[in-house]
C-alpha positions as CSV (number, residue, x, y, z in Angstrom):
1,M,-148.1,24.7,58.5
2,S,-145.6,23.0,57.6
3,T,-146.4,18.9,56.1
4,L,-144.7,15.9,55.0
5,W,-145.8,17.4,51.3
6,H,-145.6,21.1,51.3
7,G,-142.4,21.2,48.3
8,R,-145.2,20.8,46.3
9,F,-147.5,23.0,47.2
10,D,-147.7,26.9,47.3
11,A,-151.0,27.2,50.0
12,D,-150.9,25.7,53.6
13,P,-153.7,22.9,53.9
14,A,-157.3,24.5,54.4
15,D,-158.7,23.9,57.6
16,E,-161.6,21.7,56.8
17,L,-159.0,19.6,54.6
18,M,-157.1,19.0,57.9
19,A,-160.3,18.4,60.0
20,Y,-162.0,15.6,57.9
21,T,-158.3,13.8,56.7
22,A,-156.6,14.0,60.1
23,S,-156.1,10.4,62.2
24,I,-154.0,11.4,65.2
25,G,-157.2,11.1,67.1
26,F,-157.3,7.5,66.9
27,D,-154.1,6.4,65.0
28,V,-152.4,8.0,68.4
29,R,-153.0,4.1,69.6
30,L,-150.0,2.9,67.2
31,A,-147.2,5.4,68.9
32,P,-145.3,2.4,70.4
33,D,-145.4,0.5,66.9
34,D,-144.1,3.3,65.2
35,I,-141.5,4.3,67.3
36,A,-139.8,0.1,66.9
37,G,-140.4,0.1,62.9
38,S,-138.6,3.8,63.0
39,R,-135.8,2.6,65.2
40,A,-135.3,-0.9,62.8
41,H,-135.5,1.4,59.5
42,A,-132.9,3.9,61.3
43,R,-130.8,0.7,61.8
44,M,-130.9,-0.8,58.6
45,L,-130.2,2.7,56.7
46,G,-127.1,2.7,59.1
47,R,-126.5,-1.0,57.8
48,V,-127.0,0.0,54.1
49,G,-124.6,3.1,54.7
50,L,-127.4,5.6,54.1
51,L,-126.9,7.0,57.6
52,A,-123.7,7.9,59.3
53,E,-123.4,5.4,62.7
54,A,-123.7,9.0,64.4
55,E,-126.4,9.6,62.5
56,V,-128.2,6.5,63.6
57,G,-127.2,7.2,67.6
58,E,-128.4,10.8,66.8
59,V,-132.0,9.0,65.5
60,L,-131.8,6.6,68.2
61,A,-131.6,8.6,70.9
62,A,-134.4,11.1,69.6
63,L,-136.9,8.0,69.3
64,D,-135.8,7.8,72.7
65,R,-136.9,10.5,74.3
66,T,-139.9,10.8,71.8
67,E,-140.9,7.7,73.4
68,A,-140.8,8.6,76.9
69,E,-142.5,11.9,76.0
70,L,-145.7,10.3,74.6
71,A,-145.5,7.8,77.8
72,S,-145.1,10.3,80.6
73,G,-148.0,12.9,78.4
74,D,-145.3,15.3,77.8
75,F,-145.3,15.2,74.1
76,V,-146.8,18.3,72.6
77,F,-148.7,17.6,69.3
78,A,-148.1,20.4,66.5
79,P,-151.3,21.7,64.4
80,G,-149.8,20.0,61.2
81,D,-149.9,16.6,63.0
82,E,-152.4,14.7,61.2
83,D,-151.4,11.2,62.1
84,I,-148.8,9.5,64.8
85,H,-146.3,8.9,61.9
86,T,-146.3,12.5,61.1
87,A,-146.2,13.7,65.1
88,I,-143.4,11.2,65.7
89,E,-140.9,12.1,62.8
90,R,-141.2,16.0,63.5
91,R,-140.4,15.7,66.7
92,V,-137.2,13.7,66.1
93,T,-136.3,16.1,63.1
94,E,-136.9,18.8,66.0
95,L,-134.3,16.7,68.6
96,A,-132.2,15.3,66.2
97,G,-131.7,18.1,63.5
98,P,-130.0,16.9,59.7
99,A,-130.2,13.3,61.0
100,G,-133.9,13.3,61.8
101,A,-134.9,14.7,58.6
102,K,-133.1,11.3,57.0
103,L,-135.3,9.2,59.1
104,H,-138.1,8.7,56.4
105,T,-135.1,8.0,53.6
106,G,-136.5,5.0,51.4
107,R,-140.2,4.8,53.8
108,S,-143.3,6.0,53.1
109,R,-146.5,6.8,55.0
110,N,-148.0,3.5,53.0
111,D,-145.7,1.2,54.3
112,Q,-144.8,2.7,57.7
113,V,-148.6,2.5,58.7
114,A,-149.3,-0.5,57.5
115,A,-146.2,-2.4,59.2
116,D,-147.7,-0.6,62.5
117,L,-151.1,-1.6,62.1
118,R,-149.2,-5.6,61.7
119,L,-147.3,-5.0,64.8
120,F,-150.0,-4.1,66.8
121,A,-152.6,-6.6,65.5
122,K,-149.9,-9.1,66.4
123,R,-149.5,-8.0,70.0
124,E,-153.2,-7.4,70.3
125,L,-154.7,-10.3,68.9
126,A,-152.6,-12.5,71.0
127,A,-153.4,-10.6,74.3
128,I,-157.3,-11.2,73.6
129,A,-156.3,-14.7,72.8
130,V,-155.1,-14.8,76.7
131,E,-158.1,-13.2,77.7
132,V,-160.5,-16.0,75.9
133,L,-158.0,-18.7,77.7
134,G,-159.0,-17.1,81.0
135,L,-162.7,-17.2,80.2
136,Q,-162.8,-21.0,79.3
137,E,-160.9,-21.2,82.5
138,V,-163.9,-19.9,84.5
139,L,-166.0,-22.3,82.5
140,L,-164.0,-25.5,83.2
141,E,-163.6,-24.3,86.8
142,R,-167.9,-24.0,86.7
143,A,-168.1,-27.4,84.9
144,V,-165.8,-29.5,87.5
145,A,-167.8,-27.7,90.3
146,A,-171.1,-28.3,89.0
147,G,-170.6,-32.4,89.5
148,D,-173.9,-34.1,88.7
149,A,-176.2,-31.3,88.2
150,Y,-178.4,-31.3,85.6
151,L,-181.0,-29.0,83.2
152,P,-182.8,-29.5,80.1
153,G,-181.1,-29.3,76.9
154,Y,-183.1,-27.3,74.4
155,T,-183.5,-27.2,70.9
156,H,-186.2,-24.2,69.3
157,L,-186.3,-23.0,73.3
158,Q,-188.2,-26.2,73.8
159,R,-186.8,-28.9,76.0
160,A,-185.6,-31.3,74.5
161,Q,-183.4,-34.2,76.9
162,P,-182.1,-33.8,80.2
163,V,-177.9,-33.2,80.3
164,L,-175.4,-32.1,82.8
165,L,-174.8,-28.8,84.0
166,A,-171.2,-29.0,83.1
167,H,-172.1,-30.4,79.5
168,H,-173.6,-27.5,78.9
169,L,-170.8,-24.8,80.3
170,L,-168.3,-27.0,78.0
171,A,-170.1,-26.3,75.0
172,H,-169.6,-22.7,75.5
173,G,-165.8,-23.5,76.2
174,W,-165.6,-25.4,72.9
175,A,-166.9,-23.0,70.7
176,L,-164.3,-20.1,72.6
177,A,-161.7,-22.6,71.6
178,R,-162.4,-22.5,68.0
179,D,-162.0,-18.2,68.5
180,V,-158.3,-19.1,69.9
181,D,-157.7,-20.9,67.0
182,R,-158.9,-18.1,64.6
183,L,-157.0,-15.6,66.5
184,A,-154.1,-17.4,66.5
185,D,-154.3,-18.3,62.6
186,A,-155.5,-14.5,61.9
187,R,-152.1,-13.6,63.4
188,A,-150.0,-16.3,62.0
189,R,-151.2,-14.9,58.4
190,L,-150.5,-11.1,59.4
191,D,-146.7,-11.9,60.5
192,V,-145.6,-10.4,57.3
193,S,-143.2,-7.0,57.0
194,P,-144.4,-4.4,54.7
195,L,-141.2,-2.2,55.2
196,G,-139.6,-1.4,52.5
197,A,-142.2,-1.5,50.0
198,G,-142.1,2.4,49.8
199,A,-145.2,4.0,48.4
200,V,-146.1,1.5,45.6
201,A,-142.8,0.2,43.9
202,G,-140.1,-0.1,46.5
203,S,-136.8,2.4,46.4
204,S,-133.6,2.9,43.8
205,L,-132.3,3.0,47.6
206,P,-130.3,-0.4,48.7
207,L,-132.9,-1.1,51.3
208,D,-132.5,-4.2,53.3
209,P,-135.8,-5.3,53.9
210,D,-135.4,-8.8,55.2
211,S,-133.1,-7.1,58.2
212,T,-136.3,-4.8,59.2
213,A,-138.6,-7.6,59.0
214,A,-136.5,-9.7,61.3
215,E,-135.3,-6.9,64.0
216,L,-139.2,-6.4,64.2
217,G,-140.1,-10.3,65.1
218,F,-141.8,-10.6,61.4
219,A,-141.9,-13.8,59.9
220,A,-141.3,-12.9,56.4
221,R,-140.9,-9.7,54.5
222,F,-143.8,-8.9,51.7
223,E,-143.0,-10.4,48.1
224,N,-145.1,-7.6,46.1
225,S,-144.8,-3.7,46.8
226,M,-148.2,-3.3,45.5
227,D,-149.8,-5.8,48.1
228,A,-147.8,-5.1,50.7
229,V,-149.1,-1.3,51.1
230,S,-153.2,-1.8,50.0
231,D,-153.5,-5.7,51.9
232,R,-156.0,-4.8,54.5
233,D,-157.2,-8.5,54.6
234,F,-155.4,-9.0,58.2
235,V,-157.7,-6.7,59.6
236,A,-160.9,-7.9,57.9
237,E,-159.7,-11.1,59.3
238,S,-158.8,-10.1,62.7
239,L,-162.2,-8.3,62.8
240,F,-164.1,-11.8,62.2
241,A,-162.3,-13.8,64.2
242,L,-162.8,-10.8,66.7
243,T,-166.5,-10.6,65.7
244,M,-166.9,-14.2,66.3
245,V,-165.9,-14.3,69.7
246,G,-168.2,-11.6,70.4
247,I,-171.3,-13.9,68.8
248,H,-170.1,-16.3,71.3
249,L,-170.2,-14.0,74.2
250,S,-173.7,-12.6,73.0
251,R,-175.1,-16.9,72.9
252,L,-173.8,-17.0,76.2
253,G,-175.3,-13.3,77.1
254,E,-178.6,-14.6,75.9
255,E,-178.6,-18.2,78.0
256,I,-177.9,-16.0,81.1
257,V,-180.5,-13.6,80.7
258,F,-183.1,-16.9,80.4
259,W,-181.6,-18.4,83.3
260,T,-181.8,-15.7,85.6
261,S,-185.1,-14.8,84.5
262,E,-187.6,-15.2,87.4
263,E,-189.8,-17.3,84.7
264,V,-187.1,-20.0,84.5
265,G,-184.8,-19.4,87.8
266,F,-182.5,-21.8,86.7
267,A,-179.6,-18.9,88.2
268,T,-179.0,-15.8,90.3
269,L,-176.5,-13.3,89.5
270,D,-173.8,-12.1,92.1
271,D,-175.1,-8.3,92.8
272,A,-171.4,-7.2,91.8
273,Y,-172.1,-8.6,88.2
274,A,-175.8,-7.0,88.2
275,T,-177.7,-3.7,88.1
276,G,-180.6,-2.4,89.7
277,S,-183.6,-0.1,88.7
278,S,-183.4,3.7,88.8
279,M,-187.7,3.2,89.1
280,L,-188.4,-0.7,90.5
281,P,-187.1,-1.6,93.6
282,Q,-187.3,-5.1,93.2
283,K,-184.8,-5.6,90.0
284,K,-182.0,-7.0,89.6
285,N,-180.7,-6.8,86.1
286,P,-178.6,-8.9,84.0
287,D,-176.7,-5.9,82.0
288,I,-173.6,-7.5,81.4
289,A,-175.6,-10.5,79.4
290,E,-177.8,-7.8,77.6
291,L,-174.8,-5.4,76.4
292,A,-172.7,-8.8,75.2
293,R,-176.1,-9.2,72.5
294,A,-176.1,-5.6,71.8
295,K,-172.6,-5.1,71.3
296,A,-172.3,-8.6,68.9
297,G,-174.0,-6.2,66.3
298,R,-171.6,-3.1,66.7
299,L,-169.1,-5.5,66.2
300,I,-170.9,-7.0,63.2
301,G,-171.0,-3.2,61.3
302,N,-167.5,-2.6,62.2
303,L,-166.4,-6.2,60.2
304,T,-169.2,-5.1,57.4
305,G,-168.2,-1.6,57.1
306,L,-164.7,-2.5,56.8
307,L,-165.5,-4.7,54.3
308,A,-167.6,-2.4,52.4
309,T,-164.4,-0.2,52.2
310,L,-162.3,-2.5,51.1
311,K,-164.3,-3.9,48.5
312,G,-163.9,-1.3,45.4
313,L,-160.6,0.2,45.6
314,P,-158.2,-0.1,42.8
315,L,-154.4,-1.1,43.6
316,A,-152.1,0.5,45.5
317,Y,-152.8,2.6,48.7
318,N,-155.8,5.1,48.8
319,R,-156.6,7.1,51.7
320,D,-159.9,5.0,52.5
321,L,-157.6,2.1,54.4
322,Q,-157.0,5.1,56.8
323,E,-160.6,4.1,58.0
324,D,-159.2,0.7,58.8
325,K,-158.1,1.4,62.8
326,A,-161.2,2.8,63.9
327,P,-163.3,-0.3,63.7
328,M,-160.2,-2.4,64.5
329,F,-159.5,-0.4,68.1
330,D,-162.9,0.0,68.9
331,T,-163.8,-4.1,68.1
332,L,-160.4,-5.2,70.6
333,D,-161.6,-3.2,73.4
334,Q,-165.2,-4.2,72.7
335,V,-164.1,-8.0,72.9
336,R,-161.5,-7.2,75.6
337,L,-163.7,-5.8,78.1
338,G,-166.6,-8.1,77.3
339,V,-164.1,-11.3,77.9
340,R,-163.6,-9.7,81.3
341,A,-167.2,-8.9,82.5
342,M,-168.2,-12.4,81.3
343,G,-165.8,-14.0,83.2
344,G,-166.6,-12.4,86.3
345,L,-170.2,-12.7,85.6
346,L,-169.9,-16.4,85.5
347,S,-167.3,-16.8,88.6
348,S,-169.9,-15.7,90.6
349,I,-173.5,-16.9,89.4
350,V,-174.9,-19.4,91.5
351,F,-176.8,-21.9,89.6
352,N,-180.0,-23.6,91.3
353,A,-179.6,-27.1,90.7
354,A,-182.8,-27.9,92.5
355,A,-184.6,-25.5,89.7
356,M,-182.9,-27.0,86.9
357,G,-183.9,-30.7,87.8
358,S,-187.3,-29.9,88.3
359,A,-187.4,-28.4,85.2
360,A,-185.4,-31.6,83.3
361,D,-187.4,-34.4,85.1
362,A,-190.6,-33.7,83.1
363,P,-191.3,-37.2,81.8
364,S,-191.7,-36.1,78.3
365,S,-188.1,-35.4,79.0
366,A,-187.3,-38.9,78.6
367,A,-189.0,-40.0,75.4
368,T,-185.9,-40.4,73.3
369,D,-184.9,-43.3,75.9
370,L,-188.2,-44.7,75.6
371,A,-188.0,-45.0,72.0
372,E,-184.8,-46.0,72.3
373,H,-185.7,-48.7,74.8
374,L,-187.9,-50.5,72.2
375,V,-185.1,-50.3,69.7
376,G,-183.2,-52.4,72.0
377,Q,-185.8,-54.8,71.7
378,G,-185.5,-55.1,67.8
379,M,-188.5,-52.0,66.6
380,P,-187.3,-50.1,64.1
381,F,-186.8,-46.6,65.4
382,R,-189.3,-44.8,63.2
383,D,-192.2,-47.3,64.5
384,A,-190.9,-46.5,68.1
385,H,-191.0,-43.0,67.6
386,A,-194.5,-43.1,66.7
387,A,-195.4,-45.2,69.5
388,V,-193.8,-43.1,71.8
389,G,-195.2,-39.9,70.3
390,D,-199.0,-41.8,70.3
391,L,-198.2,-42.2,74.5
392,V,-196.9,-38.6,74.8
393,R,-199.9,-37.2,73.1
394,R,-202.6,-39.2,74.7
395,S,-201.2,-38.0,78.2
396,L,-201.4,-34.3,77.3
397,E,-204.9,-35.0,76.0
398,G,-205.7,-36.2,79.7
399,G,-205.5,-40.2,79.0
400,G,-203.3,-40.6,82.3
401,S,-200.0,-40.2,83.3
402,L,-197.1,-40.6,80.9
403,A,-195.7,-43.3,83.7
404,D,-199.0,-45.0,83.9
405,L,-199.3,-45.0,80.0
406,V,-195.7,-46.5,79.6
407,Q,-196.4,-49.0,82.5
408,A,-199.6,-50.3,80.6
409,D,-198.3,-50.6,77.3
410,P,-197.2,-54.2,76.5
411,R,-194.0,-53.1,74.6
412,L,-192.7,-51.1,77.1
413,G,-194.0,-52.0,81.0
414,E,-192.7,-51.9,84.2
415,D,-189.1,-51.5,83.2
416,A,-189.2,-49.0,80.6
417,A,-191.4,-47.0,83.0
418,K,-187.9,-46.9,85.5
419,L,-186.7,-44.6,82.6
420,L,-189.0,-42.1,83.3
421,T,-187.6,-41.5,87.4
422,P,-186.2,-38.0,87.6
423,G,-182.2,-37.8,87.2
424,V,-181.9,-41.2,85.3
425,P,-182.4,-39.9,81.7
426,V,-179.2,-37.7,82.0
427,T,-177.0,-40.8,83.4
428,R,-177.9,-42.9,79.7
429,R,-176.2,-40.7,77.8
430,T,-173.4,-42.5,77.2
431,T,-171.8,-42.0,73.7
432,P,-168.3,-40.1,73.5
433,G,-168.8,-36.3,73.7
434,G,-172.6,-36.8,75.1
435,A,-174.2,-35.3,78.0
436,G,-174.1,-38.0,80.4
437,P,-171.4,-38.3,83.5
438,E,-168.7,-40.9,82.0
439,A,-168.7,-39.1,78.6
440,V,-168.8,-35.6,80.4
441,A,-166.1,-36.7,82.8
442,A,-163.8,-37.6,79.9
443,Q,-165.0,-34.5,77.8
444,I,-163.3,-32.3,80.9
445,E,-160.1,-34.0,80.8
446,R,-159.7,-33.1,77.3
447,F,-161.0,-29.6,77.6
448,R,-158.3,-29.0,80.6
449,A,-155.8,-30.7,77.9
450,R,-157.0,-28.6,75.6
451,L,-156.5,-25.0,77.4
452,D,-153.2,-26.4,78.5
453,A,-151.9,-26.8,74.9
454,D,-153.3,-23.7,73.9
455,A,-151.8,-21.6,76.8
456,A,-148.4,-23.5,75.6
457,R,-148.4,-22.0,72.2
458,L,-149.9,-19.1,73.0
459,D,-147.1,-18.2,75.8
């Protein structure tokens, strides 16, 4: 079995070694990026005189054919193809002969795989950010369509104050906007080419890493060869940004589970985005929302697993770094699926405005409004808080309805009792960024402008 290092060894690698160390089973996803990097490297070798013009042409033609074979499924992998880089170089050499054998001149798999993974991450992080924008668009559409529907806002999962449904939906939208920022920031920081760093120390050959960086669309080339081949900060940072998307999907999923329960009844799932039971004919289950919660744990595991791998590695490259790709691929796949599934769920869910409003209209939900009414008359807030709290307690103990107690209280009276009228408290949230109609109308416009700006910078 021929390997890239066969000249140093008398024996073929053991089957057990190959089975344990091979990464071809998952890094085949890097094939387009490896082809792109190899093209740029071959052209650079031609520019600096290490490959003749005819040899560059032969190598590029072999890379084109290899790319076509991979795309069509006609590529035949050999037993010695431990990774996609080896497989492509082997096939190019078969096709281009001696010229193909020169492709690896001045290059190590250490800088090669780092370049491939950076190219992959640049493309995929941008694609995920666009997917997240799509989910934000759904939240915006549903917020606009919600109109004046309102529901209880919760703290500690206890009813707190009424909020417009649009306000609640956009709260998730703004969290996702931060995710778009993080994805864009991570992408900007990884936009550095490691090609030319070699195995650890660069090369004695007249390589031109600036030109390969420019051809591949990188913003810059590496500054330190050891750092270039050992750096996986960009993978960890990408995983964190993606995991935060998953965390936000999980929080959204938890609310969907809560809202669609029969005990709450704030929303009903569309049949296409729900599942049934194998035993219970009446069931309609929010599996997408539940899996969003569960998969967040999987994403956290991918992130922490990589960090544990990186924490004790000496400079420079170590084979441990092979374990960076599987968590990256899995996290990207799960986040992409989750964003799409949640977008479909939210676009089709039916909100029960009557049930939401009924829950939000409990008189105690206006307790803060009563306290602020007293503050408006000059009472210190802490005293107002105590006075209203006393009325709530007396009502709960059977001393009368809260409305009657408020109306009878000389400090409050009939004007204050009107604050308990259903639908009134939510209209009193007037501060910027608050949950009332005017503030939410302004927020919707700001959110729409934010989506437009993010779409432009990701285009």
